[in-house]
N, C-alpha and C positions, 0 to 999 in steps of 0.2 A: 508605148515600147516603138522602136524604129522596123517596119517589113516592107522598105526596099529590098529587091531580090538582091543578095551580096554575090557579086561579083558585076553589077549593074555598072560601076562605075569603072568595070574593065572590060576592054575592046579587043576579041580575040584578032580581030583584022587589024589591028593598031600597024599602024604604016611607020611611024616615027617611033622607036625606041632606042634606048640603051642594054647594053649586058651587064646582069649584076650576078653573083658569084655567090656559091655557097658551097656548103662540105658535099653537096651531090653535083657540081657541076655548073654550068652557066645556063640564065634563063631571060629572056628579053624581057622586058619594063618598058611600058608606055613612060618618055621624055617628062612630063608632063606631071609623075609620079611622083611621090617620095619615099614611096615605102621601096622595098627591095625584095631580093633574090625569094623568100622564104615565107612572106604575104602572098606572092604572084603565085606560089605552088598551093599555097592554100586555095588562091581564088581557084583554079585551074581543076583542083585533086578535090573540093568540097562545094561542087554545085547544089545545095542541098536546104529546100526550101525557101521562106521568102525573112528568114528571119536574121537581122544584121545584130552584130554583139553591141550591148548597149555603149550610151555612151558615159554615162557615169560612171561604167565601169575602165573608160580607156581615160577617162580625168581621172580616176585614184590611180592609174598604171602609172597615170604620167606625174602624180605629185611623190610617188615613191620613187620614178627614175630622180626626178628633181633633187629631194630627199637624199640619194642615195650619192650625189654627183658631189653636195653641198658637205657631206660626211667622207667622201672616198678623198676629198681635196683637203679636209680638213686632218686627215690621217695621215695625208703627204701619199697615197695610194693613187691620185689621179691630181696633173698638173692643172691650178688654178684658172688658165686662159681656157684649156679645155673645157671643165667641168660652168664657166662662166656661159661657153657655148653652148652647154647643153641645158642648163638654166635659160636663157632665151628663149629655147626650140620649145622648152615646156610651157614657157608662160603661153606662148604663141596657138599653140593646144588648146592652153585651159581658159586662153579667150575664143573659142571655138574657130577660129581660122582655119584651121585644117580638119573638120569634119569629114571632108570626104574622102578622107585620106585613110577611114578606117573601116575597109568594108567588108570586114570578115562575118561568116557565118557563124551561128552560133553552134552547128552542128558540124563541129571540127574534132579534133586530137582531146581528150578527155580531162587533160593536165589544165588547158589552157595558152600551150605552150605558140599557141601560133599567132593567138592576140599577141599576147608578152611580144614575141619577133615583130609582129609589128608594128607595135609603137617602139621600141628600141632601134627599129630599120628609120622610122620617122621622123624619131628623135635626131637620130647617129644623121640622117642625112640634108636637115632641116641645117640642124646645129654647123656639119662641116660649113655651108651655103655660106652660114653666118660668119666663119671665120675665113674665109676668102676659097673654101674649095670646092669644091664638085660634087652634085649629088652621084651617087652609084661608087664612085672612089674609094668608101670606107677609111676615108684621111680628109682631117687631121683626125674628124672623130669613129670608131669604129664601134659596130651597135653591140657584138661581145664583148669586148677588150673594156671599152669606154661604159655604154650608157649601162649596161647589164653587171656592171664590175662588184663581185660579194654578195651578185643575186642568183636563183636559178630559178625559172616558170614555176616551179610546184610550191616555191616560197610567196614567190611576186605573186602571181595569179591566185592565190589562194587568201593573202591579205586583202592584195584587190577586189575583192568580191565581198566582204565583212566589212570592207571602207565603204563599196558603195550603196549597201544595205544600207547602214550604220547613219548615212547622209541623210540617205532619202528618208528614211523614218525622222529623223531628226528634224530634216527641215521640211518634211510635205505631210507623214502621214498625223504623225502624232497633232501638229496644229489643227489639221484639216479634224480630226475629231473630237478637239476640245471642242471646236468652235461650233461643229454641231450636237454635242452636249451641253451647249450655256445657250444655243439657241429651243432645245426642250426646256431646260432650267427657267428658261423668259418666260417659255408658255406655260409652267407649271404653274407660276406664282403668279400669273395674270388668269389661272383659269383656276384658283384653289374655291374658290366660293359657289362654284357651278357643281352642284349634285346630279348625278347622274348613274344611270343602273350600272352595275356591274354584271357581267358575263363570264361563264366556265364553262366548259367543254363544251359552247357555244350556244351556251343555255343562261337565261335568267338568272342573275347572283341578285347578293343581297350589294348596297350602290358605293358608292364612295363619291369622289371630286373628280372634274374631267383633269385638274391640276397635282391630285395625286397619281392617276393615269400617266399625265405625261413626267413626274418624277421616275417611275420604274424606268422608262424609257431613256433618261437623264443618266440614270443610276448605270441601266447596263452597261450603254456607251463609256461611263466613266472608269466601270470594272474592268471591261475588256481593255481601255486604250491603258491604263497602267498594267495589264499584263504583256500587252505589247513592249513597254519599256522598260521591264521588269529581263522580258526575255531578250530584249536586243543587245542589254549589258553583258551576254557573253559572244556578244562582236567584237566587243571592245580587244578582245587578244588576237593578235596579229600572228602569223605564222612567221612573217619576216625573219631572217636570219636562220633558220633552219634548212634553209637552201635546197636539195636534194631527196635528201631523205630522212631529214631533220637533224642529221648530224651540224649543219652549218659546215660541212668543208667548202674553201675556200672563200670564207667570210671571217672576218677578224672576230678576237674578244670583246663582247659588248655590243657587237652590231645591233642585234635586235632591240636589244635599251634604250639604242640611240638613233634608232632609224625610228620607233615608235614615236620617242621624246619630240624630233622635227616633224611626224605626222600630227601630231597633237597638234602643235603649234600652227602647222599651214592651215587644217583642219579646223581650229576651236573647241573639237572635243576630243573628249582624254582617252586614248590609245596606249594599251602594255604589250610587252611582247612576252606572248603567250609562256607559261611554263613549262608546258612539254611539249614541245615541236613535232614530236611524231604523232601527239593526239592530233595535234594543228593540222598537219599534211595528209593521213590519212582519214580521216572524221570528221563531218561537218554534221554532229548533232545540234548545235546551236541554230545551224539554219533550221532541223526541224524543228527546235523548241518555238522560233519567232516564228515559222510558219505555223502551228498550232495556235499562238496568239492570235497571229490573222485569221483563221480561219473562225477565232473564236467571235471576231469582229465581225465577222462575215454574218456568222448565225446570228450573234444579237441585231443587224440590219436588217438581215433576213426576217425576223420576227416584227420588227418597226416597223416597217416598209407593207408586212401584209397587215396587222393593225388596222396601218392609218387607209389601208383600200379601203378596207371592212367596212372601216365605221367611216369612211367618205362614202361608197356605193349606195349608188343613188343613178339622178337624181331623186326622182319619185318613188322607186321599187326598193330601195336598198335602206343599210340604216338610216344613212344621211344627217348622222351627226356632227360629222365635220365638212368642211369645204374646201376642198386642195383648189391652190391656183390654175387657172386655166389657161395652159399656156399656148397649144395649138388645135387647131379640128383633130377630132379621133380616129374619124372615118372619111372614107373616098365614096358610101354609101347612104349612111345615116344623118342626116342635115342635122346641124347641133349638138354632136356626140363629142366628148369630152372625156378624155381617157387619163387614168395616174400613170404616164410616161415614165414621170421622172424615177416613180416609187419601180418599173418594171424593169427602166435600167438597170437599177440597183440592184436589184433582185439579181438579175444576168449576171454582172459582175461577181457579186456573192458568190454564181454558182462556179466561175471560174477559179475565183480564187480557192473553192473547194476545191478542185480540180487540178491547179498547182500544187497544190499540198499535195498531193498523191504525187502527184512528178516529184517532188522534193522528197519523199519520204525514201520513194525508190531510188532518186539520184544520190540524198545520202549515204544509203546501206550499201552503195555500190563503191567502195572502198578495196585497193586491190593490193594488200600487203602495206606498202608505206604510204599508199599516195590513193586517195580517191581520184575513179577517175570520170565524174560527171558532172566536173567544176564548173563548164558553161552553162548545163540547162540548170544546173540548183541554181547560181545567180539569176540566169535570166527568166525564170519560175519565181524569183522570192521577189525581182525587181517589178516584175509585172504586176502583184500582185501587190504589190504597194503603190505603187501606179495609178493604178485600178481604184485602188480603195480610197485614195488621197483624192482624186478625180470624182469621184461617184459622189463621196461622201458630203464633198464642197459643194456639185451639182445640184444634190438634193436637198442640202441644204437654203442655198437661195432662191430656187426654183422650184419648192414645196414647203419647206417647216416654216421659212419664215412666213409663207402667205399662208400658213394653216388659220382659219377658222373656225369657228364651234359655230354649230346651228344650234342655238337654244331652246327653238318654237319645239325644235322636234328631241330633242334632249329632254323636255321636260312632258311633253306626251308619251315618250317611251314608260321615264319612267312613273307617271300615274297609273300607267296600264300593268306595270312588274304584278306579279304575282310573289316571287320573293320578296314583298315586303309583308307577307305572312312570321315572315322570321323573329321580330317585334313581337310579336302574338304570343310565341312559345312558351315563353315564361309566364304567360297570364293563363293561357286557357290549355296548355300541352300541345306537344308537337302533334299527335293524333287531330285533332280537333282543328289546327292552324293550319294542316295539309288536307283537310278536307274541304277545309273553306276555299284555300287555294285552287283542288280541284274540282269544284262548282261554279268559278268565277272562270276559268276554262272553257270547261263543260259549256257554260251560258255564252259566255263570250262577255262575260261585263270584268268590270274590277272590283277589287277585292272588298271595297266600301260597300259597293254594292251588294254583295255576297253575302257579308254582314248585317246590313240592312236588311236582305231578304231570312236571313236564319235565325235572327235576333240573337245570336249566341254571344255576342256586344255590345254592351251602349254602345250610338256611334257618339258620343263625346269619348268614352275614354279607350275609343278606337283613333280618334282622330291625336287622343295625347298619347300614344304608344308609338302609333304608325304617324315617324316623322323623321323622314330617309335625313336629313340636315343632321338628325340627335342617329343617327345608324351609319357617320362616319369616321 
């Protein structure tokens, strides 16, 4: 997520300025900036933190403005010539040509009005220039009367954050999780013939194959990926058309449905008009559901990461059943040390995602009658979780999981020395006698087979018939 200081693009001592106007009067804006009065006021009044409004939200807002220009022109509410100028300005923004024109802080009005107006002003000034006008004159394109026609910040920003989250989930997060899942599935297939000792409660347990173990990790990721996809469907219902409080004041009949169709065409994703605009503006429970699913992904990745670093612990004094890729030196004082750094980075990301879920829960609960008033931080936290999980899952796969290797000699040693192979003896000699054999082997530091040999509890030939790890999986 961008962390440039909001306002860094604004120089309070600027010499070359123009005068922009809004309902509160006049304010100076640098002549080389496309934004207008309301953006400038936000820059000056909210110098908080180092978090800029994410560009995916700007892109979603821009798509809405482009769709609105088309729809308004089709309905005869906007001159087609003006609509063309707006569309061309929007296309420039979507091409990334004006990213520096969106400097506002996340920590602003809870409705996102400042960012909506930032987008309106940039589009209006650039569209005016395209059509032969000058920036700052609000002619021939006005940010409110033309770019924001039939819209309110309340419904537009609500729709934009849903769109931005949906695009990030579909384009980045779900593919990254699926690729990681497939990497573990490949290991599950390759390792299916390697029998190893299982462990429960941090103690030895009955055997399984390394492939079965890896299949559990793959299945975890698959389940959580499906849960994210299911929850994300809640974000396909857009508030657009509800305008200020959900009644649709100043928007024509059918506006929400028409806009959703246009936005679906632009993105290739299916969006619909929210059936109840009052709910869509005042609550964002869908964000909580999605964030909960992302927390599930974080929990799964934390478990998997901890499993891998435990199995790879060593290289001489740990379990040492897995070898991780050696990507970089691990210590500035201990020569030759290599650490599970990709796993550590992954676990830190998961901790952040868990913290973001708390933020999202509180923000989503911060509705005030007809409007949720914590939309910017709600969206920022969710987009950050999506971005971090997508990036971390990809890096973890490429720099750790793909290069995992079994330490089969060590695995065989652990299997041979395990006392839980006594489980296979219980049907033959009973639980108590099998337990006594395991306890004696532990006390004397010998194998289970050696304990059987010393006690004569069972013929060795019969022991060898019963205790076959490959038949215990």
